[in-house]
C-alpha positions as CSV (number, residue, x, y, z in Angstrom):
1,M,-23.0,-6.6,-21.2
2,N,-23.3,-4.5,-24.4
3,T,-23.0,-0.8,-24.6
4,S,-22.8,1.8,-27.3
5,L,-22.0,5.5,-27.4
6,T,-21.3,8.3,-29.8
7,I,-18.1,10.3,-29.5
8,N,-17.4,13.1,-32.0
9,N,-20.1,11.6,-34.3
10,L,-18.4,8.2,-34.2
11,K,-20.7,5.3,-33.2
12,I,-18.7,3.0,-30.9
13,S,-20.0,-0.3,-29.5
14,S,-18.5,-2.2,-26.6
15,K,-19.2,-5.7,-25.2
16,E,-17.7,-8.2,-22.9
17,L,-16.2,-11.3,-24.5
18,T,-14.6,-14.5,-23.4
19,L,-12.3,-16.5,-25.6
20,K,-15.2,-19.0,-25.9
21,G,-17.4,-16.2,-27.1
22,I,-14.8,-15.3,-29.7
23,V,-14.8,-18.9,-30.9
24,D,-18.6,-19.1,-30.9
25,E,-18.9,-16.0,-33.0
26,D,-16.0,-17.2,-35.2
27,M,-14.2,-13.9,-34.9
28,V,-10.9,-13.6,-36.9
29,F,-8.3,-10.9,-36.2
30,N,-5.8,-9.1,-38.3
31,I,-2.8,-7.1,-37.0
32,P,-2.5,-4.0,-39.3
33,I,0.8,-3.2,-41.0
34,Y,1.3,0.0,-38.8
35,Q,1.3,-2.2,-35.7
36,R,4.5,-3.6,-34.4
37,L,5.0,-7.4,-34.4
38,Y,5.1,-9.0,-31.0
39,V,7.5,-7.1,-28.6
40,W,6.5,-8.0,-25.1
41,G,9.3,-9.1,-22.9
42,E,9.7,-11.1,-19.7
43,Q,8.2,-8.6,-17.4
44,Q,5.0,-8.1,-19.3
45,I,4.5,-11.8,-19.9
46,R,5.2,-12.9,-16.4
47,T,2.8,-10.2,-15.0
48,L,0.0,-11.5,-17.2
49,L,0.6,-15.2,-16.5
50,G,0.9,-14.5,-12.8
51,D,-2.3,-12.5,-12.7
52,L,-4.2,-15.2,-14.6
53,F,-2.9,-18.0,-12.4
54,R,-3.7,-16.1,-9.2
55,A,-7.2,-15.4,-10.4
56,F,-7.6,-19.1,-11.2
57,S,-6.2,-20.2,-7.8
58,D,-8.2,-17.7,-5.8
59,K,-11.6,-17.6,-7.5
60,K,-11.8,-20.1,-10.4
61,N,-15.6,-19.9,-10.5
62,E,-15.7,-16.2,-11.0
63,N,-15.1,-14.1,-14.1
64,Y,-11.7,-12.3,-14.4
65,Y,-11.6,-9.0,-16.2
66,L,-8.3,-8.8,-18.1
67,G,-8.7,-5.5,-20.0
68,G,-9.8,-4.1,-23.3
69,I,-9.1,-4.5,-27.0
70,M,-10.1,-2.1,-29.7
71,L,-11.2,-3.3,-33.1
72,T,-12.3,-1.9,-36.5
73,E,-14.1,-3.9,-39.2
74,N,-11.9,-4.9,-42.2
75,D,-13.7,-7.2,-44.8
76,N,-14.2,-10.5,-43.0
77,K,-11.7,-9.8,-40.3
78,L,-11.4,-7.4,-37.4
79,D,-8.3,-5.1,-37.3
80,L,-6.8,-5.3,-33.8
81,I,-5.7,-1.7,-33.3
82,D,-5.1,-1.7,-29.5
83,G,-4.4,-4.5,-27.1
84,Q,-2.7,-6.8,-29.6
85,Q,0.3,-7.6,-27.4
86,R,-1.9,-9.0,-24.6
87,F,-4.2,-10.7,-27.1
88,T,-1.3,-12.3,-28.9
89,T,0.1,-13.5,-25.6
90,L,-3.3,-15.3,-24.9
91,W,-2.9,-17.0,-28.3
92,L,0.6,-18.2,-27.5
93,L,-0.6,-19.4,-24.1
94,S,-3.3,-21.3,-25.8
95,K,-0.8,-23.1,-28.0
96,V,1.2,-24.1,-24.9
97,L,-1.5,-25.0,-22.4
98,D,-3.8,-27.2,-24.7
99,G,-7.2,-28.3,-23.4
100,E,-10.3,-26.1,-24.3
101,L,-7.9,-23.3,-25.4
102,N,-7.2,-25.4,-28.5
103,N,-10.5,-24.1,-29.9
104,F,-9.1,-20.5,-29.8
105,I,-6.0,-21.1,-31.8
106,Y,-7.4,-21.8,-35.2
107,T,-10.5,-21.2,-37.3
108,T,-11.6,-23.0,-40.5
109,V,-11.3,-21.2,-43.8
110,N,-12.3,-23.1,-46.9
111,K,-12.1,-26.4,-45.0
112,E,-8.5,-25.5,-44.0
113,Q,-7.3,-24.6,-40.5
114,K,-5.9,-21.1,-40.2
115,S,-4.5,-19.1,-37.3
116,R,-7.2,-16.9,-35.7
117,I,-4.6,-14.1,-35.8
118,S,-3.0,-12.9,-39.1
119,F,-0.6,-10.1,-40.0
120,S,-1.1,-7.6,-42.9
121,V,1.6,-7.9,-45.6
122,R,4.0,-9.8,-43.3
123,E,3.5,-13.3,-44.8
124,F,6.5,-14.7,-43.0
125,A,4.7,-14.0,-39.7
126,N,1.6,-15.7,-41.0
127,H,3.7,-18.7,-42.0
128,Y,5.1,-18.9,-38.6
129,F,1.7,-18.8,-36.9
130,N,0.2,-21.4,-39.3
131,S,3.1,-23.9,-39.9
132,K,4.0,-26.8,-37.6
133,D,7.6,-26.4,-38.7
134,S,7.6,-22.7,-37.8
135,S,11.3,-22.0,-38.7
136,A,11.1,-23.5,-42.2
137,K,11.5,-21.2,-45.3
138,L,12.3,-18.2,-43.1
139,T,15.3,-15.9,-43.7
140,V,17.8,-15.1,-41.0
141,E,16.3,-11.5,-40.7
142,E,12.7,-12.9,-40.4
143,I,13.7,-15.4,-37.7
144,K,15.4,-12.6,-35.8
145,E,12.2,-10.4,-36.1
146,L,10.2,-13.4,-34.7
147,E,12.6,-14.0,-31.8
148,P,10.4,-12.3,-29.2
149,I,7.6,-14.7,-30.1
150,S,9.8,-17.8,-29.7
151,D,11.2,-16.4,-26.5
152,A,7.7,-15.9,-25.2
153,I,6.7,-19.5,-26.0
154,E,9.7,-20.8,-24.1
155,L,8.9,-18.5,-21.2
156,I,5.3,-19.5,-21.1
157,T,6.2,-23.2,-21.4
158,N,8.6,-22.8,-18.4
159,F,5.9,-21.0,-16.4
160,I,3.4,-23.7,-17.0
161,K,5.9,-26.4,-16.1
162,D,7.1,-24.7,-12.9
163,E,3.9,-23.1,-11.6
164,V,0.9,-25.2,-12.7
165,E,0.6,-28.8,-11.4
166,E,-0.1,-31.4,-14.1
167,E,-3.5,-32.2,-12.8
168,L,-4.6,-28.5,-12.9
169,K,-3.5,-27.7,-16.5
170,L,-6.8,-28.7,-18.2
171,E,-8.8,-26.9,-15.5
172,F,-6.6,-23.8,-15.8
173,S,-7.1,-23.9,-19.6
174,S,-10.9,-24.1,-19.1
175,F,-10.8,-21.1,-16.7
176,I,-8.9,-18.9,-19.3
177,Y,-11.2,-20.1,-22.1
178,N,-14.5,-19.6,-20.2
179,R,-13.9,-17.1,-17.4
180,V,-11.3,-14.5,-18.6
181,M,-13.3,-11.5,-19.9
182,L,-12.1,-8.9,-22.5
183,V,-14.0,-5.7,-23.2
184,A,-14.0,-5.5,-27.0
185,T,-14.6,-1.9,-28.3
186,K,-15.6,-1.9,-32.0
187,M,-15.6,1.1,-34.3
188,P,-16.9,1.5,-37.8
189,A,-14.7,0.7,-40.8
190,D,-12.6,3.6,-42.2
191,T,-12.5,5.3,-38.8
192,D,-9.7,7.8,-38.2
193,E,-8.2,5.9,-35.2
194,N,-6.1,8.8,-34.0
195,K,-9.2,10.9,-33.6
196,V,-10.8,8.1,-31.6
197,F,-7.9,7.9,-29.2
198,E,-7.8,11.7,-28.8
199,A,-11.6,11.8,-28.2
200,M,-11.5,9.0,-25.6
201,N,-8.6,10.6,-23.8
202,N,-10.5,13.9,-23.6
203,R,-13.6,12.1,-22.3
204,G,-11.5,10.4,-19.6
205,V,-12.6,6.9,-20.5
206,Q,-11.3,4.1,-18.3
207,L,-10.3,5.7,-15.0
208,Q,-7.4,3.9,-13.4
209,Q,-7.8,2.3,-10.0
210,H,-5.4,4.8,-8.3
211,E,-7.5,7.7,-9.6
212,I,-10.6,6.2,-8.0
213,L,-8.7,5.6,-4.8
214,K,-7.5,9.2,-4.8
215,S,-11.1,10.5,-5.0
216,T,-12.2,8.2,-2.2
217,L,-9.4,9.3,0.2
218,L,-9.6,13.0,-0.6
219,S,-13.3,12.9,0.2
220,K,-12.3,12.5,3.8
221,L,-10.9,16.0,3.8
222,K,-14.5,17.3,4.1
223,G,-14.3,20.0,1.4
224,N,-11.3,21.9,2.9
225,R,-10.3,23.7,-0.3
226,E,-6.7,24.3,0.6
227,L,-6.1,20.7,1.8
228,L,-7.9,19.2,-1.2
229,H,-5.7,21.3,-3.5
230,K,-2.4,20.5,-1.7
231,Y,-2.9,16.8,-1.3
232,G,-4.4,16.4,-4.8
233,L,-1.2,18.0,-6.2
234,L,1.0,15.7,-4.1
235,W,-0.9,12.6,-5.2
236,D,-0.7,13.6,-8.9
237,A,3.0,14.3,-8.7
238,C,3.7,10.9,-7.0
239,S,1.5,9.1,-9.6
240,I,3.7,9.8,-12.6
241,M,6.3,7.1,-12.1
242,D,8.0,7.3,-15.5
243,N,9.3,10.8,-14.9
244,Y,11.4,12.6,-12.2
245,L,9.5,13.8,-9.2
246,E,10.9,17.3,-9.4
247,K,9.6,17.5,-13.0
248,N,6.2,16.1,-11.8
249,I,5.7,18.7,-9.1
250,K,6.8,21.5,-11.4
251,L,4.3,20.3,-13.9
252,V,1.2,19.7,-11.8
253,A,1.7,22.8,-9.6
254,D,2.8,25.1,-12.5
255,L,6.0,26.1,-10.7
256,K,9.3,27.4,-12.0
257,W,12.6,25.9,-11.2
258,N,13.5,28.9,-9.0
259,S,10.3,28.2,-7.0
260,L,11.3,24.7,-6.4
261,F,14.9,25.6,-5.5
262,P,14.8,29.2,-4.3
263,N,18.5,29.2,-3.4
264,G,19.4,28.3,-6.9
265,S,20.9,25.0,-5.9
266,A,20.2,21.3,-6.2
267,G,22.0,18.0,-6.0
268,D,25.4,18.4,-4.2
269,K,24.3,21.4,-2.2
270,N,20.7,20.6,-1.6
271,D,20.0,17.1,-2.9
272,S,16.2,16.9,-2.5
273,L,13.1,19.0,-2.9
274,P,12.8,21.7,-0.2
275,N,11.0,20.7,3.0
276,D,8.6,23.6,2.8
277,I,7.4,22.5,-0.6
278,L,4.1,21.2,1.0
279,S,3.2,24.6,2.4
280,R,4.1,26.4,-0.8
281,L,1.9,24.2,-2.8
282,I,-1.2,25.6,-1.0
283,T,-0.6,29.0,-2.6
284,V,-0.5,27.6,-6.1
285,E,-3.8,28.3,-7.9
286,N,-3.0,27.8,-11.6
287,K,-3.4,24.1,-11.8
288,S,-6.2,23.7,-14.4
289,S,-3.9,24.7,-17.3
290,N,-1.8,21.6,-16.7
291,Q,-4.6,19.0,-16.5
292,Q,-4.5,18.0,-20.2
293,L,-0.7,17.7,-20.1
294,L,-0.9,15.7,-16.9
295,S,-3.5,13.3,-18.4
296,I,-1.1,12.6,-21.3
297,L,1.7,11.9,-19.0
298,K,-0.4,9.6,-16.9
299,G,-2.0,7.7,-19.8
300,S,-0.3,4.8,-21.6
301,S,-1.3,2.3,-24.1
302,E,-0.3,-1.3,-23.4
303,D,1.6,-1.4,-26.7
304,N,3.8,1.6,-25.8
305,V,5.5,-0.1,-22.9
306,N,8.7,2.0,-23.1
307,S,6.7,5.3,-22.6
308,N,9.4,7.3,-24.3
309,E,6.9,9.8,-25.5
310,K,6.1,10.8,-21.9
311,N,9.7,11.9,-21.3
312,N,10.4,13.7,-24.5
313,I,8.5,16.7,-23.2
314,S,11.3,17.4,-20.7
315,S,13.8,18.2,-23.4
316,N,11.9,21.3,-24.5
317,E,11.8,22.9,-21.0
318,D,14.2,25.7,-20.3
319,G,16.7,24.8,-17.6
320,Y,16.0,21.1,-17.7
321,E,17.4,18.2,-19.6
322,A,16.8,14.4,-19.0
323,E,17.2,11.0,-20.6
324,S,14.2,8.8,-21.1
325,I,13.5,6.9,-17.9
326,R,11.1,4.1,-16.7
327,S,10.3,3.1,-13.2
328,I,10.9,-0.5,-12.0
329,I,7.4,-0.5,-10.4
330,D,4.1,1.2,-11.2
331,F,2.1,3.6,-9.0
332,P,-0.3,1.0,-7.6
333,M,2.7,-1.0,-6.4
334,L,4.2,2.1,-4.7
335,L,0.8,2.7,-3.0
336,L,0.7,-0.8,-1.6
337,H,4.3,-0.7,-0.4
338,T,3.4,2.6,1.2
339,L,0.3,1.1,2.8
340,R,2.5,-1.6,4.4
341,I,4.9,1.0,5.7
342,Y,1.9,2.9,7.1
343,Q,0.7,-0.2,8.9
344,H,4.1,-0.6,10.4
345,R,4.9,3.1,11.3
346,Y,1.6,4.6,12.1
347,L,-0.7,1.7,13.1
348,K,2.1,-0.2,14.9
349,C,0.8,-3.4,13.4
350,K,2.8,-6.3,14.9
351,N,1.1,-9.2,13.2
352,P,2.6,-9.9,9.8
353,E,-0.4,-11.9,8.8
354,E,-2.4,-8.7,8.8
355,S,0.0,-6.9,6.4
356,A,-1.3,-5.8,3.1
357,E,-0.7,-7.9,0.0
358,V,1.1,-6.3,-3.0
359,K,-1.3,-7.0,-5.8
360,G,-1.7,-4.0,-8.1
361,K,-4.6,-5.4,-10.0
362,S,-6.6,-5.5,-6.7
363,L,-5.6,-2.0,-5.5
364,I,-9.2,-0.9,-4.7
365,K,-10.2,-4.2,-3.1
366,I,-7.1,-4.2,-0.8
367,F,-7.6,-0.6,0.3
368,N,-11.3,-1.3,0.9
369,S,-10.3,-4.1,3.2
370,F,-8.4,-1.6,5.3
371,D,-11.0,1.2,5.1
372,S,-11.0,1.4,8.9
373,Y,-7.5,3.0,8.6
374,F,-8.8,6.0,6.7
375,K,-11.9,7.1,8.6
376,T,-10.6,10.5,9.4
377,E,-9.0,13.5,7.8
378,K,-5.9,13.0,10.0
379,N,-5.4,9.4,8.6
380,V,-5.6,10.5,5.0
381,I,-3.1,13.4,5.6
382,E,-0.7,11.0,7.3
383,F,-0.9,8.6,4.5
384,I,-0.3,11.1,1.6
385,D,2.5,12.8,3.5
386,L,4.1,9.3,3.9
387,L,3.5,8.6,0.2
388,W,5.3,11.8,-0.7
389,N,8.3,11.0,1.5
390,V,8.5,7.5,0.2
391,R,8.4,8.7,-3.4
392,K,11.1,11.2,-2.7
393,Q,13.4,8.6,-1.3
394,F,12.4,6.1,-4.0
395,D,13.5,8.6,-6.6
396,K,16.7,9.3,-4.7
397,Y,18.0,5.8,-4.0
398,V,16.1,3.3,-6.2
399,I,17.2,2.2,-9.6
400,K,15.4,3.2,-12.8
401,W,15.4,1.9,-16.3
402,V,17.4,4.6,-18.1
403,G,17.4,4.9,-21.9
404,N,20.7,4.9,-23.8
405,D,20.4,6.9,-27.1
406,E,23.5,5.3,-28.5
407,D,22.3,1.6,-28.6
408,R,18.7,2.2,-27.6
409,E,19.1,-0.2,-24.7
410,E,17.8,0.5,-21.2
411,V,20.0,0.0,-18.2
412,H,19.5,0.1,-14.4
413,L,20.9,3.2,-12.9
414,I,20.3,5.4,-9.8
415,K,19.6,8.9,-11.2
416,R,19.3,12.2,-9.4
417,L,18.8,15.9,-10.1
418,Y,21.8,18.1,-10.3
419,Q,22.4,21.6,-11.3
420,S,24.9,22.7,-14.0
421,E,25.8,26.2,-14.9
422,T,23.1,26.4,-17.5
423,S,20.5,23.8,-16.6
424,F,19.2,21.2,-14.2
425,Q,20.2,17.8,-15.5
426,R,20.4,14.1,-14.5
427,R,24.0,13.0,-14.1
428,A,24.7,9.3,-14.6
429,P,27.2,7.6,-12.3
430,K,30.7,7.7,-13.8
431,K,31.1,3.9,-13.4
432,N,29.1,0.9,-12.5
433,E,28.3,0.8,-8.7
434,G,27.5,-2.1,-6.4
435,F,24.4,-0.4,-4.9
436,A,22.6,-0.2,-8.3
437,L,23.9,-3.7,-9.3
438,L,22.5,-5.2,-6.1
439,Q,19.1,-3.7,-6.7
440,S,19.2,-4.9,-10.3
441,M,20.0,-8.4,-9.1
442,L,16.9,-8.3,-6.8
443,Y,14.7,-6.8,-9.5
444,H,15.6,-9.6,-12.0
445,S,15.5,-12.5,-9.5
446,Q,12.3,-11.7,-7.7
447,Q,8.6,-11.7,-8.7
448,I,8.2,-8.6,-10.8
449,I,4.6,-7.8,-9.6
450,T,5.4,-7.8,-5.9
451,H,9.0,-7.0,-5.1
452,Y,8.4,-7.4,-1.3
453,W,12.0,-6.5,-0.5
454,L,11.0,-2.9,-1.4
455,T,8.8,-2.6,1.7
456,P,11.6,-2.8,4.4
457,F,14.1,-1.1,2.0
458,L,11.8,2.0,1.5
459,N,10.9,2.0,5.2
460,K,14.6,2.2,6.2
461,M,15.2,5.1,3.8
462,L,12.8,7.2,5.8
463,D,15.1,6.9,8.8
464,I,18.5,6.9,7.1
465,D,19.3,9.4,4.4
466,D,22.8,8.2,3.6
467,K,23.7,6.2,0.6
468,K,26.4,4.1,2.2
469,Q,24.3,3.2,5.2
470,I,21.3,2.3,3.0
471,Y,23.5,0.2,0.7
472,A,24.8,-1.7,3.8
473,Y,21.3,-2.3,5.0
474,L,20.2,-3.6,1.6
475,K,23.1,-6.1,1.5
476,K,22.0,-7.4,4.9
477,L,18.3,-7.4,4.0
478,D,19.1,-9.4,0.9
479,N,20.9,-12.1,2.9
480,E,18.2,-12.2,5.5
481,M,15.3,-12.6,3.0
482,F,16.8,-14.9,0.4
483,C,19.7,-16.7,1.9
484,N,17.6,-18.6,4.5
485,R,15.0,-21.3,4.2
486,R,12.1,-20.1,2.0
487,R,9.4,-18.2,3.9
488,D,6.3,-16.3,2.8
489,L,7.7,-13.1,1.5
490,R,4.7,-11.0,2.3
491,T,4.8,-11.7,6.1
492,M,8.6,-12.1,6.3
493,S,9.3,-8.7,4.6
494,F,6.9,-7.1,7.0
495,K,8.3,-8.7,10.1
496,V,11.9,-7.8,9.1
497,M,11.1,-4.1,9.6
498,E,11.1,-4.8,13.4
499,K,14.7,-6.1,13.2
500,D,17.9,-4.2,13.7
501,I,20.5,-4.4,11.0
502,T,22.7,-6.6,13.2
503,E,19.9,-9.2,13.3
504,L,19.8,-9.6,9.5
505,N,22.0,-12.5,8.4
506,G,22.1,-15.3,5.8
507,N,22.4,-18.9,6.8
508,L,25.8,-20.2,5.7
509,E,24.9,-23.9,6.1
510,F,21.7,-23.5,4.1
511,V,23.5,-21.7,1.3
512,A,26.3,-24.2,1.1
513,N,23.9,-27.2,1.2
514,T,21.6,-25.6,-1.5
515,L,24.5,-25.1,-3.9
516,N,25.7,-28.7,-3.3
517,E,22.3,-30.2,-4.0
518,K,22.6,-30.8,-7.7
519,Q,19.1,-29.3,-8.6
520,G,19.8,-28.7,-12.3
521,T,17.1,-26.6,-13.9
522,A,15.1,-26.6,-10.6
523,Y,17.6,-24.1,-9.2
524,P,15.8,-20.7,-8.6
525,S,17.3,-18.0,-10.7
526,Y,18.1,-16.0,-7.6
527,W,21.2,-18.2,-6.9
528,F,22.7,-17.4,-10.3
529,Y,21.9,-13.6,-10.1
530,K,23.2,-13.4,-6.6
531,L,26.4,-15.1,-7.7
532,E,26.8,-12.6,-10.5
533,Y,26.7,-9.8,-8.0
534,I,29.2,-11.5,-5.7
535,L,31.5,-12.2,-8.7
536,W,31.4,-8.5,-9.7
537,L,32.3,-7.5,-6.2
538,S,35.2,-10.0,-6.2
539,R,36.5,-9.0,-9.7
540,D,39.8,-7.7,-8.3
541,S,40.7,-10.9,-6.6
542,L,39.7,-12.9,-9.7
543,N,41.9,-10.7,-12.0
544,K,38.8,-9.4,-13.8
545,K,38.9,-5.8,-12.6
546,D,38.9,-4.2,-16.1
547,S,37.0,-6.7,-18.1
548,W,34.1,-6.9,-15.7
549,S,33.9,-3.3,-14.6
550,E,31.0,-2.4,-16.9
551,Y,28.9,-5.5,-16.4
552,K,25.1,-5.1,-16.2
553,M,22.4,-7.5,-15.1
554,T,20.0,-8.5,-17.9
555,A,16.8,-10.6,-18.0
556,K,17.7,-14.3,-17.9
557,N,15.5,-17.2,-16.8
558,S,16.8,-20.3,-18.6
559,V,19.2,-22.7,-16.8
560,E,21.8,-24.2,-19.3
561,H,24.0,-27.2,-18.8
562,I,27.6,-26.5,-19.9
563,S,28.2,-30.2,-20.4
564,P,24.9,-31.0,-22.2
565,Q,22.3,-33.5,-21.0
566,N,22.4,-35.2,-24.4
567,P,26.0,-34.7,-25.6
568,K,27.2,-35.4,-29.1
569,Q,29.1,-38.5,-29.7
570,E,32.3,-36.6,-30.5
571,D,32.1,-34.4,-27.3
572,V,35.1,-35.3,-25.0
573,N,34.4,-32.4,-22.6
574,I,31.7,-34.0,-20.4
575,V,31.4,-34.1,-16.7
576,Y,30.7,-37.8,-16.2
577,S,32.6,-41.0,-17.0
578,K,31.4,-43.8,-19.2
579,G,31.4,-46.1,-16.2
580,D,29.0,-43.9,-14.2
581,T,25.5,-45.1,-13.5
582,E,22.6,-43.2,-14.9
583,E,21.8,-41.7,-11.5
584,K,25.4,-40.6,-11.0
585,R,25.6,-39.1,-14.6
586,I,22.4,-37.1,-14.0
587,K,23.7,-35.8,-10.7
588,K,27.0,-34.6,-12.2
589,Q,25.2,-32.9,-15.1
590,N,22.9,-31.1,-12.6
591,D,25.7,-29.9,-10.4
592,F,25.7,-26.2,-9.8
593,G,29.2,-26.0,-11.2
594,N,27.9,-27.2,-14.6
595,L,25.1,-24.7,-14.8
596,V,24.7,-21.1,-16.0
597,L,21.7,-18.8,-16.3
598,L,21.0,-17.5,-19.8
599,S,18.2,-15.8,-21.8
600,P,15.9,-18.2,-23.6
601,G,17.4,-17.2,-26.9
602,M,21.0,-17.9,-25.8
603,N,19.9,-21.3,-24.3
604,S,18.4,-22.4,-27.6
605,E,21.6,-21.3,-29.3
606,Y,23.7,-23.5,-27.0
607,S,21.5,-26.5,-27.1
608,N,23.6,-29.7,-27.1
609,K,26.7,-28.1,-28.6
610,T,30.1,-29.2,-27.4
611,F,32.0,-27.3,-24.8
612,N,34.4,-26.0,-27.4
613,S,31.6,-24.8,-29.7
614,K,29.9,-23.0,-26.8
615,K,33.2,-21.5,-25.8
616,V,33.8,-20.1,-29.4
617,D,30.2,-18.8,-29.5
618,Y,30.7,-17.1,-26.2
619,Q,34.0,-15.5,-27.1
620,D,32.6,-14.2,-30.4
621,K,29.9,-12.3,-28.6
622,K,30.8,-8.7,-27.8
623,R,28.5,-8.6,-24.8
624,L,29.4,-9.9,-21.3
625,D,26.1,-11.7,-20.5
626,S,27.3,-14.0,-17.6
627,L,30.3,-13.7,-15.3
628,K,29.9,-17.4,-14.3
629,S,30.1,-18.3,-18.0
630,D,33.2,-16.1,-18.3
631,L,35.0,-18.1,-15.6
632,I,33.9,-21.5,-17.0
633,F,35.0,-20.7,-20.5
634,S,38.4,-19.6,-19.3
635,N,39.1,-23.4,-18.9
636,E,40.8,-25.2,-21.8
637,E,38.7,-28.3,-21.2
638,W,35.6,-29.1,-19.2
639,N,35.4,-32.3,-17.0
640,W,34.2,-33.4,-13.6
641,E,37.3,-32.1,-11.8
642,N,37.0,-28.6,-13.3
643,C,33.3,-28.6,-12.6
644,K,33.8,-29.5,-8.9
645,K,36.6,-26.9,-8.6
646,H,34.4,-24.2,-10.1
647,R,31.5,-25.1,-7.8
648,K,33.6,-25.1,-4.6
649,K,35.1,-21.7,-5.6
650,M,31.6,-20.3,-6.1
651,I,30.4,-21.6,-2.7
652,E,33.5,-20.1,-1.1
653,L,32.8,-16.7,-2.6
654,F,29.1,-17.0,-1.4
655,V,30.2,-17.9,2.1
656,N,32.8,-15.1,2.3
657,H,30.2,-12.6,1.2
658,L,27.8,-13.7,3.9
659,Q,30.4,-13.6,6.5
660,N,31.8,-10.2,5.6
């Protein structure tokens, strides 16, 4: 499908392309100097890979629309001015997956193979993409700048190894090459790209799925002006996930702080939005003046994943100050979790097999499959009221990514609105807290595009508005969902809403057996993340109260052997004996006591270094990345006896946690 249009006198053409189409047309791409190098992290990469593999598994003979890229002509190449992170990830995936995707990696220039992607000015990046020995002739600074790419390759490699069966790899490669569709928008050379973005935003190009869903649901209100206004405002306020809900409602309804909190109090005295906010919204008429600002807050380019610009606006408001924040889920995910809660609470659905799937990319399709739920005005009002209450509790008790201006890192914190003498501001917890750390553990260890644990967790918050009780429930929920034999998370997380907290328990025998199984790199990351949380809770008894108090969970997905699988000849700190059989040696190396979970970059740093070398490297780091590592490296030497002792202690802590 080819289309063309004129926006502000700019002739813009758009067409659908597969990777095969790109190869057939011999299209070559350049990343302009003003674009960042590759910056995607684990969350974005895993989301893309998961979406592609599900599309392949579900409907491999149908086209899958991945999204858009924006191009401008530049000599014999096309400047990739938007969508380059996703496009580069497809290129990296092609290098890993092989098969028909091999055709996409390179093009021929003067009888020489060259990467289909190049980078303006940055020759070290071009060398990396073209050379088989990608680290040769690079400086330390250049290697560091390219780390996200090497990390991405390792992550993609592990995903293919763990998720794609060997006999399906070539077929999966063919699906991506022939069936994955991109919408390529091309503009004339020498176009002012900023004007194009502004023009397209003003024209409202590419409506998001939740905006279409909003229109569909509100159509059931049958032209009732007051209800349309009220519930349209509520939907808009809930949809801006990377901002505080109080700020959203103030923005979309054009309210003042004293309208939201007429008693002049928030936080400790009145820690949530007033209950009558819904009725007061009906009287608000000046909404149109905020539409342009609202569209800016809603919109995001895929290459601006931190969305800091969205939150900077808050610092200019009288009576309001806030750090940059980012939600752990997007709005389509919140809508789908709310739909599942709606099934449970309003429709009294007892069959978990009928529960909605959490699949944000298919938001419209999923809601359409449940269109019988929303036939009447009453149904729609119930759902949006529920959405509002879920979002209020989500903001109040669920962790957010919170920016830190000092080191520019984001951390997981539970942030709330409080009133100071001069302004409303978000006050960070004075110290690390178990409630946030437990949520951070679940966030990092579970599938980032579903987070099924959120359905029962959010549902419970609607009945209990007490932090201690909700924290206690989440601890039990975690044990029930993940410390038992693996079950389908969609149905199990739905069924668990029927259970009382006293019925939620982990299986002690299952946990002990799992940690004794010697699974090596096959251990799911959950066991390591859960252990980090338990170790942090046990820091007093382990004499680590002070040194571990500020520990934070970070993204890790690579299992490392402390005693390496291929040790150096001079390494005396190994967990097996020379007389051990090959089978016994492998079992000892794969023992849970000999394993830690690291980031891909740290794993490659450790490689097959000796225990003493790893210990020195660990102690030289200023950052506390792994509590399990901290315990292991407190040993003077590493052998089978110390490995067994460590594993038994970890299992003991696990069992005690489940019992208590």
